[in-house]
N, C-alpha and C positions, 0 to 999 in steps of 0.2 A: 804796116807800122814803120817809122822810119827811124834811122838809129838815134834821133834824137828826143823821139817821144818818152813821155813817162812809162815806166817799166818797175812795179813795185817788187819786191822780194818776195818769194815764194815759200815761207818758211813752214817745214812739215811735208811739203811736197814736191819739191824740187830748187833745194838753196844748198849754198854751201855747208850750211849748219848741218846738213843731211848727210853728207858723205862720210865721215866717219862713222856715226852711229849704225849708216847702212853697211860699211866695210867691216866693222866688227861684229855686225850681226852674222855677218858670213862665217866667219871664224868662231862664232858659238860664245860668244862674251854676253853673257846676260845683261838686260837693263838697254838695249841697244836696238832700237827700231828701225827695221829694213825697209824705210819711207821712200828708197829710190827703186825698190825691187831689184837688187843688185843679186840677192841670194836665189832668185827665181829663174833667172835664166845661167848664161855660159858659165858663171861664177860660183854656180852651185857647188859647194865641197872642196873648194879651194883651202889651203891651211895655211897660205904666204900671201900678204898684199903689200904693194908698193904702191904708195900717192906720191905723185910728182907736182908741184905747184911750180908753174911758171908765172912769175910774177907780171903781170899787164896784159897777159896773152888773153883779151877777150874772146868771144864766141864770135864778135863781127869784124874781129882782126883776122881769121883764119885764110879769109879770103885771098888777102895780101901775103900771109904767111907762107900759104901752100905753095905759092910759086917759086920759094926758093927753099922749102923743106921736103924732100920726096918722101920720108917716113910719115909726117904729119900730113902731107899730101893723100897718102894712102888710107890714113884714117878717115880723114873728110870726104874722100870720094867711095867710100865704103869697101876698100879691098882688104883691110885688115880691122879686127876690133868693132867697135861701136861707137857713134859720136850722138851725145844728145845736148841740148843746151839747158842751162842751171841758172839759177841768178846769185849772186853776190848778196850780203847782206848791206844795210845802209848805216852810214855811208860809205859808198863802195872805194874803199881806200885799205893798203896794206895793213896795218895794226889792228884795224877793227876787223878785216876778214880773216888775217891769221889766228885771232883770238876766237873767232866764230868757228873757224875750222875745227882747232883745237878742244874747243869745250864743246862743239855741235849743240851750241845755244845760241839764239839770235842776239844782236849786239845791245840791247835793253835789258837782257838778262846779265851779261856777265860784266856792264858797264865800260868796254871800253869802246865808247860810242863816236870815237873822233882821233884824228892824227894829232890834233893838240887839245887838252882841255884845262878848263880852269879848276885847281884843287879845291873843293868847297870848303867856303869860311876862311879862305887865304887870298892871297893876291898873285899866288906862283901858277904858272902855266906849264902843265907838264906835257913834253915830247915825246911820244911813246917809242920812237924811234932812238931817241937819244936818252934812254930811261937806265940810269946807272942803280936802281935797285931804290930809290927814295921818291914816292912813296914805297912802302912794301907792297911788292906784286902781290902777296898772300892775301892781304889786306884789301887792296885795290881792285883784286879780282880773286875773289876767294871761291868760285866755284870749281870742283874738279874738272880736271881735264879727262880725255877719252882716253889717253895714254895712260893716265892712272888706272883708268878701270881695265884697260887691257893687262897692264902689267899684273895689277891683282888677281887676274884671272889664270895667269900663267904664260901669257904671250911675250916673245921676245919683240921688244918696242925701242926702235931706235929713231933719232933725229939727224939727218945727214946735210949740215949746211955749214954756211962761212964761218970758219972758227971765231972770227970776231963776235959773232951773236951768242955764243955761250956765257951762259949766267946772266945776260941782260934780263933788265924788267920784263921787256914784251916777249922773252924766250920763257922765261919762268911762267908768267900767264899763260901762255898758249900751249906750251910743251912739255911742262913739268909731268916727271914720270917716266920720261923715255930716257934711255942712254944718250948721250949727246955724242954726235961723231964730226968733229969739222973735217970739211971738203970745201974747195974751190976749184971751179971749173969742171966742164961735163966729164973728163976723165976721172978726176978724182971722186966725183959723185956718184957717178955710175959704179965703180969698183966700190965705194962704200955701200951703196944701196944694195948691189947683189952679195956682197958678204954679208950684210945684216940680214938680208933675206934667208939665207941657209941655216940662221942661227934656231935652236930650240926647235918644239914639235910642231909649235904655230909661230908665225912671225908676223910683225906689223911694221913698216920702214915708211918714214916719212921724209921726202926730200925736196929741197927749195933751190930755185935758180933765179936771181934778180936781173939777169942781163938785158931781156927785153924790156921790162918796166924803164931802167935807167936810161938805156939809148932812145926810149920813146920820148922823154920826158924831154931830153937835152937835144933831141935832133928832129924830132917828130915821127909821125906814124909813118911807115914805108918808105922812110929816108934809108940811103944806103947803111949807115951805122945801126940801122934798125932791124933790116936786112940780115946782117952779118950776126947780130945778136940771135935771130931766129934761125939760122943756119947752125948756130953753134948748139942750140938747144934742140933742134932735129938730130945733130948727131949724139947729144945724150939720151933722146927717144930712141935711136937706132941701138945703141949699145945696150939699154935696157930690154928692148924688145927680142934683142937676136936672142934666139937660143932660150928663151923661158919657159922653164918648167911647167910641165901640163899642172903639177899643184898651185901654181902660182899666179896671182892677176897683177896687173899693172893700170892704176888709173893715173889719170893726168886731168888737172883742173888749171885754175888761175884764180884770182883774189879779185880782179876788176878787168874792166877795158880800157879805153883811153880815146881821148878827142883831141885834135890839132886845135889850137885857139889862136885866132888871127890877132893881129894888134888892136884893130878895132873893138873886139869883143872884151878889152882887158878894163875893167873900173878900178881907177885909182883912187883910193880913199883920200890921198893927200891932195887930189885935185877938188875934193869935197869935206872942206874941214867940216860943214854942218852935221856929216856921217859921226861926226865923234863927240858932239855935244850930248850930254848925258849918258855917256857909255863910260862903264869902267873897265873892261877888257874885251877884246874880241879874240876869240879862239878857232878852232875849227883847222879850216883850210882852204884854199883858195874858190874851189867849187861850194864848199859847204860851211858858211860863217856862222858863229854861235856868237851871237850879242850879248854882253851881261853887262844891265844898265844900274845906274845909281838909282837910290830909292826912290820911287814915285815917277821917275821918268819912262817906264817902260811905252807905256803911250805915245808920248812924242816922238820918242826914238822910233817906232815902229813907223808913224807916218811919215818920219822924214826919209827912212830906207827906203819906204814905197815910193814916195816921189822921186827920190834919185835914180832908184835902180828901174821902176816900170816895170815892164815884162822882161826884163833881163834875169830878174830872179823871184822866186816865190818867198814872201818875208811874213812869217809864222810865228805865232806865241810858241811858247814850249807846249802849251797844253794841245794847241792844233797839230803842231808836229807830232807827239807822241799818239793822237787821235788817227792819223793816217794809219798808221801801223807799219809803218816803215821800220821802226826800232825793234818790234816785235814788242811784247809785254815790257814796260818800264816798272822796277819797284822806285818807290818815292828817294832812295838812297843814289839810286843812279838817275833819276830824272834833274836832280841839282845840278850834275856834271852839264847840263845841256844849257846853253843861253836862256835868258828870259826872252829870246827873239832868234830864231833861225832862218837865215836866208841861203835859200836852196836856190843855184843856179840854174838856169833854163837856158835851151840854145847851147851855144860855144862860148858862153861870157863866163869871166872870172872875178873876183874880187881881191886885189892885191894892196901891197904895200901896207900890212899889217906888223910893225916892227915886234910885237908883243908877242906873236905866233909865227911869224914867218923865219925861215932861213934867209940869209943874205940873197941867195941866189934865185929864189923861189921865182920872183918876177922875171926872170930871164929864160922861164921854160918855154919850149915849144908845145907840148902837149899836159893834158891834164886828166884826172878824175876825180870821183868822189860824190858825183851828184845820181842822181835817180834816172837818167836817160837810159835806153837800151844800149846804147854803145859801151857805156861804163857799168851798166849793170849785169848783163848778160856773161854768161861764162861758159865755158865748155867743159864738158864731162866725157872724156875718152876711156873707154876701158876695153883691155887685151888680157883673153886668157892663154897662160902658155901653151906649147902642143909638144915638148920634148919631154919624153919619159924620163924621171930622175934614176939615177943608178940605184941598185940595189931594190 
């Protein structure tokens, strides 16, 4: 399989949605199936678990990352811990993935099914990264999080992430139920996670670092800036792994991978005005576009988009997209958030210049993610159990 081949999510057997239920099953929290078998191996009996999510560090990128990251290289070579591939959910993008991780459910179930979405029965577009609380996240994403379930069972639950994310709609949707601790940079994140791990009789800590994703977007995969970001992540891993107590486990994963996109693979909608005929709104993101059509125009719009895009994208109806199973089961209320048509980019192609949905600089990025290719969908699961006997 090449990195650009289709790689569907493996919900229930090996996906991002299975990490927290499996980890909490190890801690004895009821109602959490251990689909990943974490409790059957070296994590059996641990009382404290830290999960670190490295934004953008897909499984296929580890071959580049290991060259500048000694601790990460120890994982990938098998010298320490264990490594296996999982899949992200679909679309393979940060807000979708964070809520998938936090709820332990596929995107179709929790409803955060895109980077930007049309709020049904309105002309509004919700950007999940810039979500200030309207719509109410408790209504937009009503499922309990795994953090809530763990806290209800007496586990000390903490999120360690950037201070500016505290209280956002996305944070509330993905991580409600946990105590939030603001931290920026490897040193603060490591200190916050290690201190939170020591709390209570059982503890569960989630940490997040965005540097690899940001530098990949703006400078490209394996660029000097990307490598510097990976080196910072490696320092964080080293601080978390060194001296890890024997009753504690560290799990490292990602929310998606990433691919570089050359100039010739960028489809500019402004150069194809016919793509806007019969279209009400375009949402999603460059690798997966949701096309909301005017009444009665979906068929014609689909024909036009297929003619313009050719083999650069799969253009599916909403029903066809749901039937792929890529979103997991999709209840009717969440299906309305998808477009009448979904354009899923193949190869290295992107669909750009959609003012309703895009941040101004989106067209200037070097690398992207969101689609269904192996490079974007495969994510790592690194696990390490500590060896140091706790005092007392």
